[in-house]
C-alpha positions as CSV (number, residue, x, y, z in Angstrom):
1,M,116.6,28.2,114.1
2,D,118.3,24.9,115.1
3,R,115.1,23.2,115.6
4,L,113.9,24.5,111.9
5,L,117.4,23.3,110.3
6,N,116.9,19.9,112.2
7,Y,113.7,19.7,111.0
8,F,114.5,20.5,107.2
9,A,117.0,17.8,107.5
10,N,115.2,14.9,108.9
11,H,112.2,16.0,106.6
12,P,113.4,17.1,103.3
13,F,110.1,16.3,101.2
14,L,107.7,17.9,103.6
15,A,109.9,21.0,104.0
16,G,110.3,21.3,100.2
17,A,106.4,20.5,99.8
18,A,105.8,23.5,102.2
19,V,108.2,25.7,100.2
20,V,106.5,24.9,97.0
21,L,103.4,25.8,98.2
22,A,104.0,28.8,100.0
23,I,106.1,30.0,96.5
24,A,102.4,29.4,94.9
25,V,100.2,31.0,97.3
26,I,102.5,34.0,97.1
27,A,102.7,34.0,93.6
28,Y,99.1,33.7,93.3
29,E,97.9,36.4,95.6
30,S,100.4,38.9,94.3
31,R,98.7,38.0,90.9
32,R,95.1,38.9,92.3
33,W,96.8,41.6,94.2
34,G,97.8,43.4,90.6
35,E,94.9,42.7,88.9
36,R,92.4,43.9,91.6
37,G,92.9,47.4,90.4
38,L,91.5,46.6,86.9
39,A,88.2,44.7,88.1
40,I,85.0,46.9,89.0
41,S,81.9,45.8,90.2
42,P,78.8,46.5,88.2
43,T,77.9,49.2,90.8
44,E,81.4,51.1,90.3
45,A,80.7,50.8,86.5
46,V,77.4,52.7,87.1
47,R,79.1,55.3,88.8
48,L,81.8,55.7,86.0
49,M,79.6,55.7,83.2
50,N,77.4,58.3,84.8
51,D,81.0,60.5,85.0
52,G,82.1,59.8,81.7
53,A,83.1,56.6,81.1
54,V,83.0,54.4,77.7
55,L,81.7,50.9,77.8
56,I,82.9,48.2,75.3
57,D,81.3,44.9,74.9
58,L,83.9,42.4,73.8
59,R,81.2,39.8,73.1
60,G,80.6,39.2,69.4
61,P,77.9,41.0,67.2
62,N,75.1,38.3,67.7
63,Q,75.8,38.0,71.7
64,F,75.6,41.9,71.4
65,K,72.4,42.2,69.7
66,D,70.6,39.4,72.4
67,G,71.4,41.6,75.0
68,H,73.6,44.7,76.3
69,I,74.6,47.3,78.5
70,E,72.8,50.7,77.1
71,G,75.4,52.7,75.7
72,A,77.7,49.7,75.2
73,R,79.9,50.0,72.0
74,N,81.0,46.7,70.2
75,V,84.4,45.8,69.5
76,P,84.4,42.0,69.3
77,G,87.6,40.5,71.4
78,D,89.1,38.5,68.4
79,Q,89.5,42.1,66.9
80,L,91.1,43.7,69.7
81,T,95.0,44.1,69.5
82,A,97.6,45.6,71.9
83,S,98.2,48.5,69.3
84,H,94.1,48.9,68.8
85,S,94.0,52.8,67.6
86,G,90.1,52.9,67.8
87,F,90.0,54.0,71.3
88,A,92.1,57.4,70.7
89,R,89.0,59.5,69.9
90,F,88.0,58.8,73.3
91,G,90.9,60.6,75.3
92,D,91.3,60.0,78.4
93,R,87.9,58.9,79.4
94,P,88.1,55.8,81.6
95,L,87.0,52.8,79.5
96,I,85.3,49.8,81.0
97,L,85.6,46.5,79.1
98,C,82.9,44.1,79.5
99,C,82.4,40.4,78.6
100,D,80.2,37.4,79.5
101,S,82.1,36.7,82.5
102,G,84.7,38.9,83.2
103,A,87.9,37.2,82.1
104,A,87.9,38.4,78.5
105,G,87.7,41.8,79.7
106,A,90.6,41.7,82.0
107,A,92.7,40.3,79.8
108,A,91.8,43.0,77.0
109,A,92.4,45.4,79.6
110,R,95.9,44.0,80.1
111,T,96.6,44.0,76.4
112,L,95.6,47.3,76.2
113,A,97.5,48.6,78.9
114,R,100.9,46.8,77.2
115,G,99.9,48.3,74.2
116,G,100.4,51.9,75.7
117,H,96.7,52.9,76.0
118,G,97.6,56.0,78.0
119,G,93.9,56.0,79.7
120,R,92.4,54.3,82.6
121,L,91.5,50.7,81.8
122,Y,88.6,48.7,84.1
123,A,87.2,45.2,83.4
124,L,84.0,44.5,84.4
125,R,84.2,42.0,87.6
126,G,82.0,39.0,86.4
127,G,80.8,40.7,83.2
128,L,77.4,40.9,82.1
129,A,76.8,37.8,84.2
130,A,77.1,39.8,87.4
131,W,75.4,42.7,85.6
132,R,72.3,40.8,85.3
133,Q,72.7,39.2,88.9
134,E,72.5,42.8,90.0
135,N,69.0,43.3,88.2
136,L,70.9,46.0,86.3
137,P,68.9,47.0,82.7
138,V,70.3,45.4,79.3
139,V,68.8,46.3,75.9
140,R,68.0,44.0,73.2
141,G,68.6,44.9,69.3
C-alpha cells in the first residue's frame, strides 16, 4: 500500500489518467449490462413472436413498405412518446421494438419503460439489418 501511495505522489498525471480510465470502463460496462435485458437476437425474437409477442416497427411508412418483418405493426419512432397509450390494447404481451440498426429500438424501449409501460419490452439487436443477415423472411408492401 505504501508503494501505491508513493506512485500516486510521484506520478500524479499517470495515476489520475488511470483512475479516469477505470471510471470510464466501469460506467460503460454498467450501461451495457443494464441494456442487456432489453436487446434480443433475431432468433430470440422469432421465439417470442411464436409465443405471442407483438413486433413494432419504428421506421417510417415508406421504409416499412419497402420491407418489414411479417406481422409487424408500423409506429414511426417520431410519433412514439413516453406516454404512448396505443400499446395498452396489447395488455401484458411482450413488445419487440425494431428499427434499421437496433439503436432506435433500444431507445424506444427505454422511453416506454420510463413512461410506465408495464409489459415486457425488448429491442431487436441489430434491427432489421441483423434480421436480414440471418436470412429471415421480409415482406414487401
